[in-house]
Structures are given as C-alpha cells and as structure tokens.
C-alpha positions in Angstrom: -39.2 28.2 -35.3 -41.4 28.0 -32.3 -40.2 29.6 -29.1 -40.8 29.3 -25.4 -39.6 32.3 -23.4 -38.1 31.8 -19.9 -39.3 33.7 -16.8 -36.0 35.8 -16.9 -37.2 37.5 -20.0 -40.0 40.2 -20.1 -43.5 38.9 -20.8 -44.0 41.6 -23.5 -41.3 40.0 -25.6 -43.7 37.2 -26.7 -46.3 39.5 -28.3 -43.6 41.5 -30.1 -42.1 38.3 -31.5 -45.6 37.3 -32.7 -45.9 40.7 -34.4 -42.9 39.6 -36.5 -44.8 36.4 -37.4 -42.8 34.2 -34.9 -44.6 31.6 -32.8 -43.7 32.6 -29.3 -45.1 31.9 -25.8 -44.0 33.1 -22.4 -43.9 30.7 -19.5 -45.9 33.1 -17.3 -48.6 33.4 -19.9 -48.9 29.6 -19.8 -49.1 29.5 -16.0 -45.7 27.7 -15.7 -44.0 30.2 -13.5 -41.7 29.0 -10.7 -40.8 25.6 -12.1 -37.3 24.4 -12.5 -35.2 24.9 -15.7 -35.3 21.2 -16.1 -39.1 21.1 -16.0 -39.3 24.0 -18.4 -36.9 22.3 -20.9 -39.0 19.1 -20.8 -42.1 21.2 -21.5 -40.4 23.0 -24.4 -39.3 19.7 -25.9 -42.8 18.3 -25.6 -44.1 21.4 -27.3 -41.4 21.4 -30.0 -40.3 24.8 -28.9 -36.8 26.3 -28.8 -36.2 27.6 -25.2 -35.0 31.2 -24.9 -33.3 32.1 -21.7 -30.7 34.3 -20.1 -29.5 31.4 -18.0 -26.1 30.9 -19.6 -24.9 28.5 -16.9 -27.7 25.9 -16.5 -29.3 25.8 -19.9 -26.1 24.7 -21.8 -25.2 22.3 -19.1 -28.7 20.8 -19.2 -28.6 20.5 -23.0 -25.4 18.5 -22.7 -26.9 16.3 -20.0 -30.0 15.7 -22.1 -27.8 14.8 -25.1 -25.8 12.3 -23.0 -29.0 10.8 -21.6 -30.8 10.9 -25.0 -33.6 12.9 -23.5 -35.7 15.2 -25.7 -34.4 18.7 -26.2 -35.6 21.1 -28.9 -32.7 23.5 -28.7 -32.0 26.7 -26.8 -31.2 30.4 -27.5 -29.2 32.3 -24.8 -29.8 36.0 -24.6 -26.5 37.6 -23.6 -26.1 40.3 -20.9 -25.2 42.8 -23.7 -28.9 42.6 -24.7 -30.7 43.9 -21.6 -34.4 43.2 -20.8 -34.9 47.0 -21.4 -33.8 46.5 -25.0 -36.7 44.3 -26.1 -36.5 45.6 -29.7 -32.8 44.6 -29.7 -33.7 41.0 -28.6 -36.4 40.8 -31.3 -34.0 42.1 -33.9 -31.3 39.6 -32.8 -33.8 36.7 -33.2 -35.0 37.9 -36.6 -31.4 38.3 -37.8 -30.5 34.8 -36.5 -33.4 33.2 -38.4 -32.5 35.2 -41.6 -28.9 34.1 -41.4 -29.7 30.5 -40.4 -33.1 29.6 -41.8 -32.7 25.9 -41.1 -34.4 24.7 -37.8 -32.2 24.4 -34.7 -30.9 20.9 -34.1 -31.9 19.0 -30.9 -29.6 19.8 -28.1 -28.1 22.8 -30.0 -27.4 25.9 -27.9 -26.9 29.3 -29.6 -25.9 32.6 -28.0 -27.8 35.5 -29.6 -25.7 38.4 -30.8 -26.8 42.0 -31.3 -28.3 42.5 -34.7 -26.3 44.5 -37.3 -27.7 47.9 -37.9 
C-alpha cells in the first residue's frame, strides 16, 4: 500500500516506513502543511495513497461523506491515542502487522483503526 501521513504524525515516521519497504510520504515533506483535512484527502485519493492520521473524528466522517457523494477516497488508517507519537516504532510495527494480517489493498472509503502490534 502507498501511504500519505497527516501533519499530526511525526515527520520521521515516513522514512522509517520506507526502511520497511513501504511507500510513505509525509504532508510536510511535500509542502502541503496547513491545508484542511478535506484538501489532504483529495490529494491522497489523487495520489492513490491511504491517508494515515490521528484525527478519529473528521477522517471517518469525511470518508462517509465522500462515499455518499461518490467522491474519490483511497482509504484511511487512524492511529489511536494508545500509540503515541513518541512510540514511532510502535506505529511502524502496527502498520507492518496490519499489512501482514490483511495483505489485500484497502477498499475505497474504508477506515481502519490501527492496533498495537502483538509482541
């Protein structure tokens, strides 16, 4: 899967994901800081990237809205509060485990909450 990381996640998460052979870009690295969630989701869909965010209120709501309006949406992963930004390796492990357990691509409009990886 290809990922686009929201501003509410650490920039150093993208290179760590790339070290695990994931295609990951951070919004700030792309010069897209300060734009609305809606603008970021549109960009993620245009790029064919799953949007990863901590925004567990707006992102699922927007996914539902986009589905109802038949607007493009490449899927979203929500990073829960239990995986803090200080635990970057935990976030990476959760994404790797999710892909291992669910190797099929995310469906358009799908929103998945990450869970801490099993040790």
